[in-house]
N, CA, C and O atoms as CSV, one atom per row, in Angstrom:
chain,resi,resn,atom,element,x,y,z
A,1,MET,N,N,0.703,-0.960,-0.143
A,1,MET,CA,C,-0.057,0.502,0.024
A,1,MET,C,C,0.846,1.291,0.101
A,1,MET,O,O,1.718,1.407,0.963
A,2,ASP,N,N,0.591,2.042,-1.106
A,2,ASP,CA,C,1.433,3.003,-1.066
A,2,ASP,C,C,0.980,4.636,0.028
A,2,ASP,O,O,-0.139,5.063,0.311
A,3,GLN,N,N,1.806,4.969,0.253
A,3,GLN,CA,C,1.152,6.125,1.785
A,3,GLN,C,C,2.105,7.167,1.425
A,3,GLN,O,O,2.541,7.923,2.293
A,4,SER,N,N,2.413,7.249,0.366
A,4,SER,CA,C,3.500,8.657,0.165
A,4,SER,C,C,2.433,10.046,0.160
A,4,SER,O,O,1.545,10.171,-0.683
A,5,PRO,N,N,2.646,10.853,1.042
A,5,PRO,CA,C,1.723,12.040,1.113
A,5,PRO,C,C,1.421,13.129,-0.169
A,5,PRO,O,O,2.359,13.470,-0.889
A,6,ASN,N,N,0.204,13.587,-0.373
A,6,ASN,CA,C,0.093,14.364,-1.344
A,6,ASN,C,C,0.668,15.399,-1.324
A,6,ASN,O,O,1.508,15.807,-0.523
A,7,GLN,N,N,-0.003,16.127,-2.702
A,7,GLN,CA,C,1.220,17.666,-2.677
A,7,GLN,C,C,0.652,18.555,-1.441
A,7,GLN,O,O,1.520,18.787,-0.599
A,8,ASN,N,N,-0.682,19.121,-1.149
A,8,ASN,CA,C,-0.579,19.625,0.208
A,8,ASN,C,C,-0.335,19.314,1.179
A,8,ASN,O,O,-0.056,20.209,1.977
A,9,GLU,N,N,-0.299,17.692,1.717
A,9,GLU,CA,C,0.730,17.319,2.911
A,9,GLU,C,C,1.930,17.517,2.473
A,9,GLU,O,O,2.531,18.206,3.298
A,10,LEU,N,N,2.438,17.313,1.776
A,10,LEU,CA,C,3.895,17.616,1.533
A,10,LEU,C,C,4.329,19.006,2.037
A,10,LEU,O,O,5.286,19.185,2.790
A,11,ASP,N,N,3.295,20.255,1.400
A,11,ASP,CA,C,3.531,21.346,1.588
A,11,ASP,C,C,3.648,21.734,3.209
A,11,ASP,O,O,4.560,22.392,3.712
A,12,ASP,N,N,2.494,21.161,3.900
A,12,ASP,CA,C,2.166,21.479,5.404
A,12,ASP,C,C,3.796,21.112,6.253
A,12,ASP,O,O,4.525,21.724,7.034
A,13,LEU,N,N,3.823,19.316,5.340
A,13,LEU,CA,C,5.020,19.180,6.182
A,13,LEU,C,C,6.159,19.897,6.046
A,13,LEU,O,O,6.806,20.028,7.085
A,14,ALA,N,N,6.554,20.353,5.156
A,14,ALA,CA,C,7.927,21.573,4.726
A,14,ALA,C,C,7.272,22.679,5.500
A,14,ALA,O,O,8.075,22.775,6.428
A,15,ALA,N,N,6.277,23.643,5.750
A,15,ALA,CA,C,6.328,24.538,6.781
A,15,ALA,C,C,6.353,23.985,8.249
A,15,ALA,O,O,7.357,24.211,8.924
A,16,LEU,N,N,5.485,23.393,8.693
A,16,LEU,CA,C,5.263,23.115,9.889
A,16,LEU,C,C,6.226,21.883,10.638
A,16,LEU,O,O,5.859,21.620,11.783
A,17,CYS,N,N,7.213,21.232,10.211
A,17,CYS,CA,C,7.759,19.964,10.716
A,17,CYS,C,C,9.492,20.643,10.646
A,17,CYS,O,O,10.004,21.261,9.712
A,18,ASP,N,N,10.151,20.237,12.074
A,18,ASP,CA,C,11.794,20.532,12.315
A,18,ASP,C,C,12.104,19.606,11.572
A,18,ASP,O,O,12.813,19.932,10.620
A,19,GLN,N,N,11.754,18.254,11.681
A,19,GLN,CA,C,12.539,16.994,10.986
A,19,GLN,C,C,11.564,16.383,10.071
A,19,GLN,O,O,10.362,16.608,10.209
A,20,ILE,N,N,12.038,15.591,9.109
A,20,ILE,CA,C,11.117,14.829,8.189
A,20,ILE,C,C,12.197,13.713,8.195
A,20,ILE,O,O,13.422,13.753,8.074
A,21,TRP,N,N,11.074,12.439,8.426
A,21,TRP,CA,C,11.984,11.260,8.024
A,21,TRP,C,C,11.516,10.525,7.032
A,21,TRP,O,O,10.324,10.522,6.724
A,22,VAL,N,N,12.459,9.800,6.412
A,22,VAL,CA,C,11.842,9.334,4.839
A,22,VAL,C,C,12.415,7.988,4.943
A,22,VAL,O,O,13.576,7.583,4.880
A,23,ILE,N,N,10.945,7.229,5.175
A,23,ILE,CA,C,11.342,5.743,5.171
A,23,ILE,C,C,10.757,4.978,3.829
A,23,ILE,O,O,9.570,5.028,3.506
A,24,LYS,N,N,11.771,4.265,3.099
A,24,LYS,CA,C,11.076,3.136,2.258
A,24,LYS,C,C,11.241,1.670,2.526
A,24,LYS,O,O,12.379,1.391,2.902
A,25,ASP,N,N,10.547,0.819,2.448
A,25,ASP,CA,C,10.310,-0.516,2.547
A,25,ASP,C,C,10.644,-0.570,3.825
A,25,ASP,O,O,11.831,-0.764,3.564
A,26,GLY,N,N,10.622,-0.565,5.383
A,26,GLY,CA,C,10.803,-0.318,6.347
A,26,GLY,C,C,11.966,0.073,6.836
A,26,GLY,O,O,12.132,-0.150,8.035
A,27,CYS,N,N,12.989,0.694,6.143
A,27,CYS,CA,C,14.791,1.478,6.423
A,27,CYS,C,C,14.489,2.868,6.503
A,27,CYS,O,O,13.924,3.431,5.565
A,28,LEU,N,N,14.876,3.577,7.730
A,28,LEU,CA,C,15.215,4.882,7.150
A,28,LEU,C,C,16.254,5.442,6.620
A,28,LEU,O,O,17.368,5.365,7.138
A,29,LEU,N,N,15.917,6.317,5.099
A,29,LEU,CA,C,16.640,6.516,4.263
A,29,LEU,C,C,17.454,8.149,4.813
A,29,LEU,O,O,18.637,8.473,4.705
A,30,MET,N,N,16.579,8.733,5.258
A,30,MET,CA,C,17.243,9.959,6.079
A,30,MET,C,C,16.082,10.943,7.019
A,30,MET,O,O,14.870,11.073,6.849
A,31,ALA,N,N,16.830,11.439,7.867
A,31,ALA,CA,C,16.197,12.475,9.137
A,31,ALA,C,C,16.683,13.286,9.243
A,31,ALA,O,O,17.733,13.338,9.883
A,32,ASP,N,N,15.920,14.710,8.428
A,32,ASP,CA,C,16.784,15.587,8.486
A,32,ASP,C,C,15.733,16.852,8.452
A,32,ASP,O,O,14.592,16.468,8.709
A,33,SER,N,N,15.831,18.292,8.196
A,33,SER,CA,C,15.496,19.202,8.213
A,33,SER,C,C,14.918,19.443,6.698
A,33,SER,O,O,15.607,19.333,5.684
A,34,PRO,N,N,13.273,19.855,6.733
A,34,PRO,CA,C,12.377,19.607,5.720
A,34,PRO,C,C,13.645,20.190,4.366
A,34,PRO,O,O,13.980,19.390,3.492
A,35,GLN,N,N,14.122,21.388,4.388
A,35,GLN,CA,C,15.304,21.959,3.364
A,35,GLN,C,C,16.424,20.841,3.141
A,35,GLN,O,O,16.618,20.485,1.978
A,36,THR,N,N,16.960,20.428,3.869
A,36,THR,CA,C,17.910,19.452,3.824
A,36,THR,C,C,17.445,17.932,2.461
A,36,THR,O,O,17.918,17.756,1.338
A,37,VAL,N,N,16.206,16.979,3.340
A,37,VAL,CA,C,15.846,16.675,3.026
A,37,VAL,C,C,15.073,16.746,1.417
A,37,VAL,O,O,15.204,15.822,0.614
A,38,PHE,N,N,14.407,17.774,1.172
A,38,PHE,CA,C,13.926,18.118,0.075
A,38,PHE,C,C,15.118,18.115,-0.895
A,38,PHE,O,O,15.264,17.282,-1.789
A,39,ASN,N,N,15.962,19.141,-0.626
A,39,ASN,CA,C,17.145,19.246,-1.658
A,39,ASN,C,C,18.040,17.935,-1.346
A,39,ASN,O,O,18.475,17.449,-2.390
A,40,GLN,N,N,18.288,17.489,-0.601
A,40,GLN,CA,C,19.279,15.878,-1.066
A,40,GLN,C,C,18.623,15.127,-2.049
A,40,GLN,O,O,19.104,14.479,-2.979
A,41,LEU,N,N,17.002,15.371,-1.584
A,41,LEU,CA,C,16.638,13.963,-2.540
A,41,LEU,C,C,15.861,14.695,-4.083
A,41,LEU,O,O,14.873,14.228,-4.649
A,42,ASP,N,N,16.469,15.662,-4.413
A,42,ASP,CA,C,16.990,15.862,-5.639
A,42,ASP,C,C,16.646,15.160,-6.842
A,42,ASP,O,O,15.823,15.279,-7.750
A,43,ASP,N,N,17.598,14.366,-6.510
A,43,ASP,CA,C,18.054,12.905,-7.636
A,43,ASP,C,C,17.055,11.665,-7.581
A,43,ASP,O,O,17.009,10.941,-8.575
A,44,LEU,N,N,16.338,11.407,-6.600
A,44,LEU,CA,C,15.655,10.719,-6.402
A,44,LEU,C,C,13.967,10.754,-6.611
A,44,LEU,O,O,13.438,11.790,-6.208
A,45,ALA,N,N,13.331,10.027,-7.029
A,45,ALA,CA,C,11.979,9.898,-7.359
A,45,ALA,C,C,10.948,10.177,-6.119
A,45,ALA,O,O,9.933,9.497,-5.962
A,46,PHE,N,N,11.337,11.299,-5.221
A,46,PHE,CA,C,10.264,11.919,-4.173
A,46,PHE,C,C,9.641,12.720,-4.960
A,46,PHE,O,O,10.073,12.993,-6.080
A,47,ASP,N,N,8.174,13.361,-4.309
A,47,ASP,CA,C,7.887,14.573,-4.964
A,47,ASP,C,C,8.629,15.519,-3.968
A,47,ASP,O,O,9.582,15.198,-3.258
A,48,LYS,N,N,8.194,16.400,-4.020
A,48,LYS,CA,C,8.801,17.626,-3.593
A,48,LYS,C,C,7.498,18.976,-3.390
A,48,LYS,O,O,6.971,19.263,-4.465
A,49,PRO,N,N,7.109,19.568,-2.484
A,49,PRO,CA,C,6.638,20.649,-2.086
A,49,PRO,C,C,6.599,21.664,-3.039
A,49,PRO,O,O,7.607,21.928,-3.695
A,50,ALA,N,N,5.621,22.224,-3.180
A,50,ALA,CA,C,5.052,23.493,-3.743
A,50,ALA,C,C,6.350,24.101,-4.238
A,50,ALA,O,O,6.841,24.006,-5.362
A,51,ALA,N,N,6.900,24.876,-2.951
A,51,ALA,CA,C,7.597,25.863,-3.201
A,51,ALA,C,C,8.972,25.427,-3.366
A,51,ALA,O,O,9.825,26.225,-3.754
A,52,TRP,N,N,9.170,24.563,-3.175
A,52,TRP,CA,C,10.610,23.903,-3.846
A,52,TRP,C,C,10.188,23.768,-5.509
A,52,TRP,O,O,10.933,24.445,-6.218
A,53,GLU,N,N,9.472,23.259,-6.009
A,53,GLU,CA,C,9.084,23.153,-7.250
A,53,GLU,C,C,9.072,24.333,-7.834
A,53,GLU,O,O,9.783,24.244,-8.835
A,54,MET,N,N,8.515,25.683,-7.702
A,54,MET,CA,C,8.661,26.928,-8.114
A,54,MET,C,C,9.846,27.433,-8.288
A,54,MET,O,O,10.309,27.926,-9.316
A,55,ALA,N,N,10.625,27.221,-6.639
A,55,ALA,CA,C,12.005,27.963,-6.796
A,55,ALA,C,C,12.795,27.514,-8.010
A,55,ALA,O,O,13.078,28.218,-8.979
A,56,LYS,N,N,13.218,25.806,-7.754
A,56,LYS,CA,C,13.614,25.178,-8.964
A,56,LYS,C,C,13.637,26.226,-10.225
A,56,LYS,O,O,14.448,27.036,-10.675
A,57,LYS,N,N,12.433,25.820,-10.527
A,57,LYS,CA,C,11.938,26.397,-12.297
A,57,LYS,C,C,12.566,28.275,-11.966
A,57,LYS,O,O,12.968,29.011,-12.867
A,58,LEU,N,N,12.494,28.617,-10.669
A,58,LEU,CA,C,12.674,30.225,-11.035
A,58,LEU,C,C,14.278,30.366,-10.836
A,58,LEU,O,O,14.909,31.423,-10.806
A,59,GLU,N,N,14.629,29.460,-10.747
A,59,GLU,CA,C,16.292,28.983,-10.076
A,59,GLU,C,C,16.776,30.260,-8.576
A,59,GLU,O,O,17.846,30.750,-8.214
A,60,LEU,N,N,15.531,30.358,-8.151
A,60,LEU,CA,C,15.957,30.787,-6.333
A,60,LEU,C,C,16.311,29.878,-5.727
A,60,LEU,O,O,15.856,28.751,-5.531
A,61,LYS,N,N,17.528,30.627,-5.290
A,61,LYS,CA,C,17.747,29.503,-3.939
A,61,LYS,C,C,17.992,30.218,-2.361
A,61,LYS,O,O,17.163,31.101,-2.137
A,62,LEU,N,N,18.577,30.081,-1.701
A,62,LEU,CA,C,18.373,30.341,0.143
A,62,LEU,C,C,19.534,29.656,0.802
A,62,LEU,O,O,19.314,28.530,1.248
A,63,ASP,N,N,20.706,30.151,0.930
A,63,ASP,CA,C,21.771,29.615,1.598
A,63,ASP,C,C,21.874,28.289,0.762
A,63,ASP,O,O,21.943,27.209,1.348
A,64,GLY,N,N,21.884,28.371,-0.585
A,64,GLY,CA,C,22.538,27.411,-1.284
A,64,GLY,C,C,21.839,26.470,-1.642
A,64,GLY,O,O,22.328,25.652,-2.421
A,65,CYS,N,N,20.097,26.269,-1.039
A,65,CYS,CA,C,19.401,25.447,-1.506
A,65,CYS,C,C,18.277,25.916,-1.639
A,65,CYS,O,O,17.922,26.953,-1.078
A,66,TYR,N,N,17.181,24.882,-2.783
A,66,TYR,CA,C,15.932,25.355,-2.701
A,66,TYR,C,C,14.975,25.578,-2.173
A,66,TYR,O,O,14.478,24.471,-1.970
A,67,PRO,N,N,14.134,26.549,-1.665
A,67,PRO,CA,C,13.042,27.045,-0.539
A,67,PRO,C,C,12.024,25.893,-0.475
A,67,PRO,O,O,11.341,25.693,-1.478
A,68,VAL,N,N,11.865,25.144,0.575
A,68,VAL,CA,C,11.049,24.202,0.775
A,68,VAL,C,C,9.524,24.757,1.210
A,68,VAL,O,O,8.649,23.890,1.226
A,69,ASN,N,N,9.123,26.149,1.572
A,69,ASN,CA,C,7.443,26.711,1.816
A,69,ASN,C,C,7.576,28.232,1.807
A,69,ASN,O,O,8.513,28.964,2.127
A,70,ALA,N,N,6.315,28.489,1.329
A,70,ALA,CA,C,6.150,29.677,1.399
A,70,ALA,C,C,6.750,30.971,1.954
A,70,ALA,O,O,6.722,32.023,1.314
A,71,ARG,N,N,7.254,30.861,3.085
A,71,ARG,CA,C,8.078,31.781,3.571
A,71,ARG,C,C,9.649,31.666,3.042
A,71,ARG,O,O,10.173,32.692,2.607
A,72,GLU,N,N,10.265,30.654,3.069
A,72,GLU,CA,C,11.712,30.609,2.402
A,72,GLU,C,C,11.265,31.015,1.046
A,72,GLU,O,O,11.679,32.124,0.710
A,73,LEU,N,N,10.436,30.320,0.084
A,73,LEU,CA,C,10.289,31.215,-1.158
A,73,LEU,C,C,10.605,32.497,-1.349
A,73,LEU,O,O,11.432,32.979,-2.123
A,74,LYS,N,N,9.615,33.211,-0.301
A,74,LYS,CA,C,9.184,34.518,-0.527
A,74,LYS,C,C,10.707,35.077,-0.194
A,74,LYS,O,O,11.085,35.861,-1.065
A,75,GLU,N,N,11.717,34.845,0.920
A,75,GLU,CA,C,12.769,35.383,1.306
A,75,GLU,C,C,13.783,34.923,0.362
A,75,GLU,O,O,14.935,35.314,0.550
A,76,ALA,N,N,13.579,34.296,-0.442
A,76,ALA,CA,C,14.739,33.806,-1.421
A,76,ALA,C,C,14.460,35.267,-2.944
A,76,ALA,O,O,15.056,36.266,-3.344
A,77,ALA,N,N,13.541,34.704,-3.195
A,77,ALA,CA,C,12.634,35.729,-4.366
A,77,ALA,C,C,13.155,37.692,-3.921
A,77,ALA,O,O,13.384,38.684,-4.614
A,78,GLU,N,N,13.139,37.443,-2.603
A,78,GLU,CA,C,13.380,39.087,-2.286
A,78,GLU,C,C,14.764,39.193,-2.518
A,78,GLU,O,O,15.199,40.207,-3.062
A,79,ASN,N,N,15.702,38.047,-2.090
A,79,ASN,CA,C,16.935,38.401,-1.987
A,79,ASN,C,C,17.451,38.312,-3.519
A,79,ASN,O,O,18.628,38.667,-3.584
A,80,ALA,N,N,16.980,37.989,-4.602
A,80,ALA,CA,C,17.004,37.881,-5.674
A,80,ALA,C,C,17.000,39.149,-6.313
A,80,ALA,O,O,17.691,39.397,-7.302
A,81,ASN,N,N,16.361,39.822,-5.855
A,81,ASN,CA,C,16.392,41.554,-6.639
A,81,ASN,C,C,17.025,42.497,-5.741
A,81,ASN,O,O,17.142,43.678,-6.068
């Protein structure tokens, strides 16, 4: 049974959590901040928050990483101007 979070859940996780655990087939793959997890999983087949997707398309980074929530995306956009 696939229990992957949907887009809204990913956005909520990225905005509200201090740490995200990525578990696949019962094994812990990663446990870190949302920004670290979603940026390090860039090459893997994991869904990303909407803010991360937008930042990647716009090439906006915050501290060398793509933002993962609306607050970080806004800050990255303001820093780019």
